C-alpha positions in Angstrom: -28.3 12.3 22.3 -30.8 13.0 25.1 -30.4 14.3 28.6 -33.3 14.2 31.0 -33.4 16.1 34.3 -35.4 15.1 37.4 -36.2 18.4 39.1 -37.8 18.7 42.5 -38.4 22.4 43.1 -38.4 25.4 40.8 -35.4 27.0 42.5 -33.0 24.1 42.1 -32.3 23.6 38.4 -29.4 22.2 36.4 -27.3 25.4 36.6 -24.2 25.2 34.5 -24.9 21.6 33.4 -27.6 22.9 31.0 -25.3 25.2 29.0 -22.6 22.5 28.9 -25.0 19.9 27.6 -26.8 22.1 25.1 -23.4 23.2 23.6 -22.6 19.5 23.0 -25.8 19.2 21.0 -27.9 17.2 23.5 -31.7 17.2 23.4 -32.9 18.3 26.8 -36.1 17.1 28.5 -37.4 17.4 32.1 -39.6 15.7 34.6 -40.6 18.4 37.1 -42.1 16.8 40.2 -43.2 20.2 41.5 -45.6 20.4 38.5 -47.6 18.0 36.5 -45.1 15.2 35.9 -44.5 12.0 34.0 -41.5 9.8 33.6 -40.1 8.6 30.3 -38.7 5.2 29.3 -35.2 5.3 30.9 -33.8 3.1 28.2 -34.3 5.8 25.6 -32.1 8.3 27.5 -28.4 8.8 27.3 -28.0 10.7 30.6 -30.3 11.2 33.6 -29.4 14.1 36.0 -31.2 13.9 39.4 -31.1 17.4 40.8 -31.2 18.7 44.4 -34.1 19.7 46.6 -34.9 20.6 50.2 -37.0 17.5 50.9 -35.7 14.2 52.3 -35.6 10.9 50.4 -37.6 9.6 53.3 -40.5 12.1 52.8 -42.7 9.7 50.7 -45.8 10.5 52.7 -45.4 14.2 52.0 -44.2 13.8 48.4 -45.9 10.7 47.0 -43.8 10.8 43.8 -40.6 9.9 45.6 -41.1 6.1 45.4 -41.9 6.4 41.7 -38.7 8.5 41.2 -36.6 5.9 43.1 -38.0 3.1 41.0 -37.3 5.1 37.8 -33.7 5.7 38.9 -33.2 2.0 39.6 -34.6 1.1 36.2 -32.3 3.6 34.5 -29.3 2.2 36.3 -30.3 -1.4 35.4 -30.8 -0.3 31.8 -27.2 1.0 31.6 -28.3 4.6 31.3 -25.7 7.1 32.6 -27.0 8.7 35.9 -25.6 11.7 37.7 -27.1 12.6 41.1 -26.5 15.9 42.9 -27.2 16.4 46.6 -30.7 15.0 47.0 -30.1 13.3 43.7 -27.1 11.4 45.1 -29.2 10.4 48.1 -31.9 9.1 45.8 -29.4 7.0 43.9 -28.1 5.6 47.1 -31.7 4.8 48.3 -32.6 3.3 44.9 -29.7 0.9 45.3 -30.8 -0.1 48.8 -28.6 2.1 51.0 -29.8 4.1 54.0 -30.3 7.8 53.9 -30.2 9.5 57.3 -29.4 12.8 59.1 -25.7 13.7 59.0 -23.9 14.5 62.3 -23.5 18.1 61.0 -25.4 20.3 58.7 -23.1 21.5 55.9 -24.2 24.7 54.2 -21.8 27.0 52.3 -18.4 26.8 50.7 -16.2 24.1 52.3 -13.3 22.1 50.8 -13.8 18.6 49.6 -11.0 16.0 49.5 -10.7 13.5 46.6 -10.4 9.8 47.8 -7.8 7.8 46.1 -9.0 4.4 44.8 -7.1 1.5 43.4 -7.0 1.1 39.7 -8.1 3.5 36.9 -11.8 2.4 36.6 -13.3 5.4 38.5 -13.4 9.2 38.2 -10.7 11.0 40.1 -11.3 14.3 41.9 -8.4 16.6 42.8 -6.8 16.1 46.2 -8.6 19.2 47.5 -11.1 21.6 45.9 -13.7 24.1 47.0 -17.4 23.1 46.6 -20.8 24.4 47.5 -22.9 22.5 50.0 -26.5 22.7 51.3 -27.5 19.5 53.1 -28.4 18.1 56.5 -28.6 14.4 55.5 -26.2 11.8 54.2 -26.2 8.2 53.0 -24.5 4.9 53.5 -22.4 3.8 50.6 -24.5 1.5 48.3 -23.3 -2.0 47.8 -20.6 -2.1 45.1 -20.1 1.6 45.1 -16.6 3.2 45.2 -16.1 6.4 47.4 -14.7 9.3 45.4 -14.6 12.2 47.9 -15.2 13.3 51.5 -15.2 16.5 53.6 -14.6 17.4 57.2 -18.3 17.5 57.9 -19.5 14.6 55.8 -17.7 11.3 55.1 -19.7 10.5 51.9 -19.3 13.3 49.4 -19.2 11.4 46.2 -19.4 7.8 44.9 -19.4 5.8 41.7 -21.2 2.6 40.7 -19.9 0.9 37.7 -18.8 3.1 34.8 -22.0 5.2 34.3 -23.4 6.1 37.7 -22.0 9.0 39.9 -23.5 10.6 43.0 -22.3 14.0 44.3 -23.4 15.3 47.7 -21.9 18.7 46.9 -22.7 21.1 44.0 -20.5 21.7 41.0 -23.3 22.9 38.8 -24.1 25.9 40.9 -24.1 29.5 39.6 -24.3 32.9 41.4 -28.0 33.0 40.5 -28.6 29.5 41.8 -26.9 30.3 45.1 -29.0 33.4 45.5 -32.2 31.4 44.9 -31.2 28.9 47.6 -30.5 31.7 50.1 -33.9 33.3 49.2 -35.9 30.1 49.5 -34.0 28.2 52.2 -32.4 31.0 54.3 -34.1 29.7 57.4 -31.5 26.9 57.4 -28.7 29.4 58.0 -28.5 28.9 61.8 -24.9 29.5 62.9 -23.0 26.3 63.4 -19.5 24.9 62.7 -20.3 24.0 59.1 -23.0 26.6 58.3 -21.8 29.9 56.8 -23.6 33.2 57.0 -25.5 34.6 54.0 -22.7 37.1 53.4 -20.1 34.4 53.3 -22.2 32.3 50.9 -22.9 35.1 48.5 -19.5 36.7 48.7 -17.6 34.1 46.6 -15.8 35.4 43.5 -16.2 34.5 39.9 -12.9 32.5 40.0 -14.5 29.9 42.3 -17.6 29.5 40.0 -15.2 29.2 37.0 -13.4 26.4 38.8 -16.6 24.6 39.5 -17.7 24.8 35.8 -14.4 23.4 34.7 -14.8 20.4 37.0 -18.4 19.9 36.1 -17.4 19.9 32.4 -14.7 17.3 33.0 -17.0 15.1 35.0 -19.7 15.2 32.3 -17.2 14.4 29.6 -16.1 11.4 31.6 -19.7 10.2 32.0 -20.5 10.6 28.3 -17.4 8.8 27.1 -18.0 5.2 26.0 
């Protein structure tokens, strides 16, 4: 089986997802838009993971690969390929499905709780009622047509959604690791302007191993859900 990552900047990689997928025997390939890039046939992939990044979905004039990436994501969804989007990746899925991506009323940066949204029936993934998650975003998205909301937070109404059985978008980060958080602080520390939902560097870096362990468990569970037929 083959997993393919869409990576936008060197300092936002797959984090814990990579070890989880390699242990399951997946073949791993990348498109790195910050380098020389090309896109594979989405029909030959089992899972596409669209990673995060500091750019906006609407920055096509600055990053001319963005329209190509959106078109690829739409082709992957239409081909029945499993697609997981994280932060910018979730916004790209929403945009590929025709939804608007726009500034959120609040920037959300740091460790803030997320609330699972109960949905009727058993056809969608279910998050816990409340859990800690890592956030680093200033934009949000409208829910795509046909999507089911899965989670929300005090700062952002759209934290996760699902389309069909094989497409999930997460505004928050479950894949993050201590090294990944340090990389974000090092590269995007100018975003840490004090606000209601923006934590300080010390608060962001001071989270213990138990929290990261909880995230890995949730990430593993979500990936198992996506990979089940």
